[in-house]
C-alpha positions in Angstrom: 15.0 20.1 0.2 18.3 18.4 1.3 18.6 14.9 1.7 18.3 14.6 5.3 15.3 16.3 5.2 14.0 14.1 2.1 14.0 10.9 4.3 11.9 12.6 7.2 9.4 9.2 6.8 10.8 6.1 5.5 9.5 2.5 5.5 9.9 0.3 8.9 11.8 -2.5 7.6 14.2 -2.4 4.5 13.0 -3.4 0.8 16.1 -6.0 0.5 15.8 -8.0 3.8 14.2 -10.8 2.2 16.5 -13.8 3.6 14.6 -14.6 6.9 13.7 -17.6 8.3 10.5 -19.0 6.3 7.1 -19.7 8.1 7.0 -23.4 9.6 4.0 -23.8 7.2 2.0 -21.1 4.8 -0.7 -21.5 2.8 -2.0 -18.6 0.3 -5.0 -18.9 -1.7 -7.4 -16.8 -3.5 -10.7 -16.4 -1.1 -14.1 -17.2 -1.7 -15.7 -14.7 -3.4 -18.9 -14.9 -1.0 -17.0 -13.8 1.7 -16.4 -10.1 2.5 -13.5 -8.5 3.6 -12.1 -9.1 7.0 -11.4 -6.4 9.8 -10.8 -2.4 9.3 -7.3 -1.7 8.0 -4.3 -3.4 6.6 -4.3 -6.2 9.4 -7.1 -8.2 8.7 -6.1 -11.1 10.4 -6.0 -13.2 13.8 -2.9 -14.1 15.8 0.6 -13.8 15.0 3.3 -12.2 17.9 1.6 -10.3 20.6 -1.4 -12.0 20.3 -3.0 -14.7 22.3 -2.4 -17.3 19.4 1.4 -16.0 18.8 2.2 -19.3 16.4 -0.4 -18.7 13.9 -1.8 -16.3 12.1 -5.2 -16.3 9.8 -5.9 -13.7 7.2 -9.4 -14.6 6.2 -10.0 -12.3 3.1 -6.9 -9.8 2.5 -5.8 -7.7 -0.5 -2.3 -7.9 -1.3 -1.6 -4.5 -0.7 -2.6 -5.1 2.8 -0.4 -7.9 3.4 2.7 -5.9 1.7 1.6 -3.1 4.2 2.0 -5.5 7.1 5.1 -7.0 5.9 7.1 -3.7 5.3 5.4 -1.8 8.2 4.0 0.8 5.7 0.6 3.0 4.9 -1.5 2.3 2.0 -0.1 5.4 0.1 3.4 4.0 0.5 2.4 0.6 -1.8 2.3 1.6 -5.7 1.2 -0.8 -8.3 -1.3 -2.4 -10.6 -5.0 -1.6 -9.1 -5.8 -5.5 -8.6 -3.3 -5.2 -5.5 -6.0 -3.8 -3.6 -9.3 -5.7 -5.1 -8.1 -9.2 -5.2 -8.6 -11.0 -2.0 -7.0 -13.9 -0.4 -7.0 -16.1 2.6 -3.5 -16.8 4.4 -2.9 -18.8 7.1 0.7 -19.5 8.4 2.6 -21.0 11.4 5.6 -20.1 13.2 7.6 -20.5 16.5 5.6 -19.1 19.2 8.4 -16.5 20.5 8.8 -14.9 17.0 9.3 -11.5 17.2 6.9 -9.0 15.4 10.3 -8.0 12.9 11.0 -11.8 12.5 7.2 -11.9 11.4 7.2 -9.4 9.0 10.3 -10.7 7.4 8.8 -14.4 7.2 5.9 -12.5 5.6 8.2 -10.6 3.0 9.8 -13.6 1.6 6.5 -15.8 1.6 4.9 -12.7 -0.5 7.9 -12.4 -2.7 8.2 -16.3 -3.5 4.1 -17.1 -3.9 3.3 -13.9 -6.0 7.1 -13.6 -7.9 7.1 -10.1 -6.9 9.5 -7.8 -8.4 9.7 -4.3 -6.8 12.0 -1.1 -6.3 12.0 1.7 -3.9 11.8 5.3 -4.8 11.3 8.8 -2.8 7.9 10.5 -3.6 7.1 14.0 -2.1 3.4 14.4 -0.7 1.4 16.6 1.3 2.0 15.5 4.7 0.5 16.9 8.3 1.3 17.5 11.6 -0.9 16.7 14.3 -0.7 19.3 16.8 -2.8 20.8 20.0 -5.0 23.6 19.0 -4.8 27.1 20.5 -7.3 26.5 23.3 -5.8 22.9 24.3 -6.8 19.4 24.2 -10.2 18.4 24.9 -9.7 14.7 25.9 -9.8 12.8 28.7 -6.8 10.5 29.9 -7.2 7.3 30.2 -8.1 5.4 33.8 -5.1 3.3 35.4 -7.5 0.5 35.4 -6.8 -1.8 32.7 -9.2 -2.7 29.7 -10.5 -5.8 28.5 -7.1 -7.1 26.3 -7.3 -7.5 22.4 -7.3 -11.4 22.4 -8.0 -11.5 18.6 -11.2 -13.3 19.0 -14.3 -12.0 17.7 -16.3 -9.2 19.0 -19.5 -10.3 20.7 -22.6 -9.3 18.9 -23.0 -5.5 19.1 -25.9 -4.0 20.7 -27.5 -0.3 20.2 -26.7 1.9 23.2 -29.2 4.8 24.5 -27.6 7.2 22.2 -28.2 5.3 19.4 -24.7 4.2 18.2 -23.5 0.6 18.6 -21.9 0.1 21.9 -17.9 -0.5 21.6 -15.9 -3.7 22.7 -14.3 -3.1 26.3 -11.1 -3.4 24.8 -8.0 -0.8 23.9 -8.0 0.4 20.3 -10.4 2.0 18.0 -13.8 1.0 17.4 -15.2 2.2 13.9 -19.1 2.8 12.9 -20.6 4.4 10.3 -23.9 6.4 11.3 -27.1 6.5 9.3 -26.0 10.0 8.0 -23.1 8.7 6.1 -20.8 9.8 8.9 -18.1 7.7 11.0 -18.0 7.6 14.9 -14.6 6.4 16.3 -14.2 5.2 19.7 -10.8 5.1 21.0 -9.7 3.7 24.2 -6.4 3.9 25.8 -4.7 5.5 22.6 -1.6 7.5 22.2 -1.6 10.7 19.9 1.2 8.6 17.8 -1.5 6.0 17.4 -4.1 8.6 16.8 -1.5 10.1 13.9 -1.2 6.3 12.4 -5.1 6.1 12.4 -5.3 9.5 10.5 -2.5 8.6 8.1 -4.2 5.4 6.9 -7.6 7.0 6.8 -6.2 10.1 5.0 -3.5 8.1 2.7 -1.0 11.1 3.3 2.0 11.2 6.0 0.9 12.2 9.5 3.4 12.8 12.3 2.5 13.5 16.2 3.8 17.0 16.7 1.5 17.1 20.0 3.9 16.5 22.4 1.2 14.9 24.7 2.7 11.4 26.4 -0.3 9.9 28.0 -3.2 7.5 26.8 -6.6 8.9 26.2 -10.4 7.9 25.9 -12.0 9.8 23.4 -15.0 10.0 20.3 -14.5 11.4 17.4 -17.4 12.0 15.0 -16.7 13.1 11.0 -17.9 12.8 7.7 -16.8 9.7 5.8 -16.6 11.3 2.4 -12.6 11.5 1.4 -11.9 9.0 4.4 -10.3 5.6 3.3 -11.6 3.0 5.3 -9.9 -0.2 3.6 -11.9 -3.0 2.8 -13.3 -4.3 5.7 -16.6 -5.0 7.2 -17.7 -1.6 9.1 -20.6 -1.9 11.6 -23.5 0.5 10.6 -25.8 2.0 13.5 -28.6 4.8 13.1 -26.5 7.2 15.0 -26.9 11.1 14.3 -29.2 11.9 11.5 -27.3 15.4 11.4 -24.4 16.0 8.8 -20.6 15.8 10.6 -17.8 18.1 10.0 -15.2 16.9 7.9 -12.0 15.2 9.8 -10.1 18.5 10.3 -12.6 20.4 11.9 -14.0 17.6 13.8 -10.4 16.9 15.3 -10.3 21.0 16.3 -13.8 21.4 17.5 -14.3 17.7 19.5 -10.5 17.0 20.5 -9.0 20.5 20.6 -6.3 19.3 17.8 -5.4 20.3 14.4 -3.5 19.1 11.0 -1.2 21.5 9.8 -0.4 20.7 6.2 3.8 20.4 4.9 5.6 18.9 2.4 6.8 15.3 3.0 9.1 13.3 1.3 8.2 9.7 1.5 9.9 6.4 0.7 7.5 4.1 -1.6 7.3 0.7 -2.7 6.8 0.6 -6.4 5.5 -3.2 -7.5 7.0 -3.8 -10.9 6.0 -7.2 -11.0 3.6 -9.4 -9.4 1.5 -12.9 -10.3 -2.2 -12.4 -9.7 -2.5 -16.2 -8.8 -0.2 -17.2 -6.0 2.0 -20.1 -6.7 0.6 -23.2 -5.4 1.5 -24.2 -1.5 
């Protein structure tokens, strides 16, 4: 494979960029052992650029690996290191100028993590089995989102969940993905106003393998995907459970084709990986 092809998927930010301005104030400490993990996914936090509270972030109980995926705009499989990176949980609070960009925020987080955890790392290229997300032969089965704006994401906690007439929890009325476990060990993911690029990113996190959007579908869509939980990475977040459908669900590959008219076609992909050579398990004092 030529070098140009080998660089098909790389991390969003350069590893060496650690000289950005620091947070105005920041605190990192071990999370209470009685606290469960935060929301599903890497960004288990509230606030920051693009939210209703842009000058402050708060992570209640999040792993260092998850923080590194946020800081370097990476997926979990692109962070390699000791097992505790994914098991030890921390609480992080930081403030920044409210007009900070997403890139500036990530630079601040890179600098903070490198300093408090005394991180030493390097980059290397690693080959993975990846996938192209494509439209199946009979075409897509999804509904394009309406032009009516949904309730925006503010970072506030969702209201208490209610069971709908189908036995599943009623998702919040906001854009994004709402994921719940079912009584049969399956997963129901409800997507609102989501692009195929965002779906590919979700699949990449859940499968822990590279996934590229090759559908050519430019619109945003509303859809529901039901599939088996086996072999799916759901992070450390709390996942609501509803009675759901008692019938066994298909795996994610079959579900995409039968329910959405999409396919995952395997391909070899060389991806840039951050390797953590050294990190302190206890962060330096604030």
